[in-house]
C-alpha positions in Angstrom: -58.0 -116.2 -6.8 -55.4 -116.4 -10.2 -54.0 -120.0 -9.8 -58.1 -121.0 -10.6 -57.9 -118.7 -12.9 -54.1 -119.9 -14.7 -55.7 -123.4 -14.1 -59.5 -122.5 -16.7 -57.5 -121.2 -19.2 -55.1 -124.2 -19.3 -57.6 -126.4 -19.1 -59.9 -124.7 -21.9 -57.1 -124.8 -23.8 -56.0 -128.4 -23.4 -59.7 -129.7 -24.2 -59.2 -128.0 -27.3 -56.7 -129.0 -28.8 -57.8 -133.0 -27.6 -61.1 -133.5 -29.6 -62.1 -134.1 -33.2 -61.4 -130.5 -35.1 -64.0 -130.2 -37.8 -62.4 -129.5 -41.6 -65.3 -130.4 -43.4 -69.2 -130.2 -44.0 -69.9 -131.1 -47.5 -73.2 -132.0 -49.3 -72.6 -134.7 -51.3 -69.2 -137.1 -51.1 -68.8 -140.6 -53.3 -65.6 -142.2 -54.3 -67.8 -143.7 -57.6 -69.8 -141.6 -60.3 -73.5 -142.1 -59.4 -76.5 -141.7 -62.1 -78.9 -138.7 -61.5 -81.6 -140.2 -63.1 -81.6 -142.5 -60.7 -84.1 -142.1 -57.8 -82.3 -143.2 -54.4 -82.8 -143.0 -51.2 -82.2 -142.0 -48.0 -80.4 -145.9 -46.0 -79.3 -144.9 -42.9 -79.1 -141.5 -41.3 -75.5 -140.2 -39.2 -73.1 -142.8 -40.0 -70.4 -142.5 -38.3 -66.6 -144.6 -39.9 -65.6 -145.0 -36.8 -68.4 -146.8 -35.8 -68.6 -148.7 -39.4 -67.8 -152.4 -40.2 -64.0 -153.0 -41.0 -63.4 -152.4 -45.3 -62.7 -156.2 -46.8 -58.2 -156.9 -46.1 -57.5 -155.8 -49.5 -58.9 -152.6 -49.6 -57.0 -151.9 -46.4 -53.9 -153.2 -47.1 -54.4 -151.4 -50.9 -51.7 -148.6 -50.8 -52.6 -146.7 -53.8 -56.3 -145.3 -52.0 -56.4 -142.6 -49.0 -57.0 -142.4 -45.8 -60.4 -140.3 -46.9 -61.5 -142.6 -49.7 -60.6 -145.6 -47.7 -63.2 -143.7 -44.9 -65.9 -142.7 -47.2 -65.9 -146.4 -48.3 -65.8 -147.4 -44.9 -68.9 -145.0 -44.6 -70.7 -146.5 -48.1 -70.2 -150.0 -47.4 -71.7 -150.5 -43.9 -75.1 -150.1 -45.5 -76.3 -152.3 -48.0 -77.0 -150.7 -51.5 -75.1 -147.7 -50.2 -74.2 -145.1 -53.3 -72.3 -142.2 -51.6 -73.5 -140.2 -48.8 -75.2 -136.7 -47.8 -74.7 -133.7 -45.3 -71.4 -135.5 -44.8 -69.4 -134.4 -41.7 -65.6 -134.7 -41.9 -63.6 -134.2 -39.2 -59.8 -134.9 -38.4 -57.6 -135.7 -35.0 -53.8 -135.2 -35.4 -53.9 -138.3 -38.1 -57.0 -139.7 -38.6 -59.8 -138.8 -40.0 -64.1 -139.3 -39.4 -66.6 -138.9 -41.6 -70.1 -138.9 -40.0 -72.5 -138.6 -43.0 -76.5 -140.1 -44.3 -75.8 -142.9 -46.6 -77.9 -142.8 -49.5 -78.7 -146.0 -52.6 -80.6 -147.8 -53.8 -82.8 -150.4 -51.6 -82.8 -154.1 -52.9 
């Protein structure tokens, strides 16, 4: 019985460290200014930076852009006309960043 309890506690402790840890929940995230006078619409809901398309090569190799901005650009750029993210959750796992949010922009 003691071995079973020890095993259960070990599994719980190890599994809590293995997953993505949410570090922030934000209302709006953008890498540039947006016009408050424009009527933006929700273009796509629940966009995940891990599943979004890759950034252009020149942005991936850029040394001046930090990893958080790259993930924001990846989410916003995955939807045509995307300008910013709303209802954003930021996760981390070791040295990786993941962003999930709703892409808002102007319909073209």
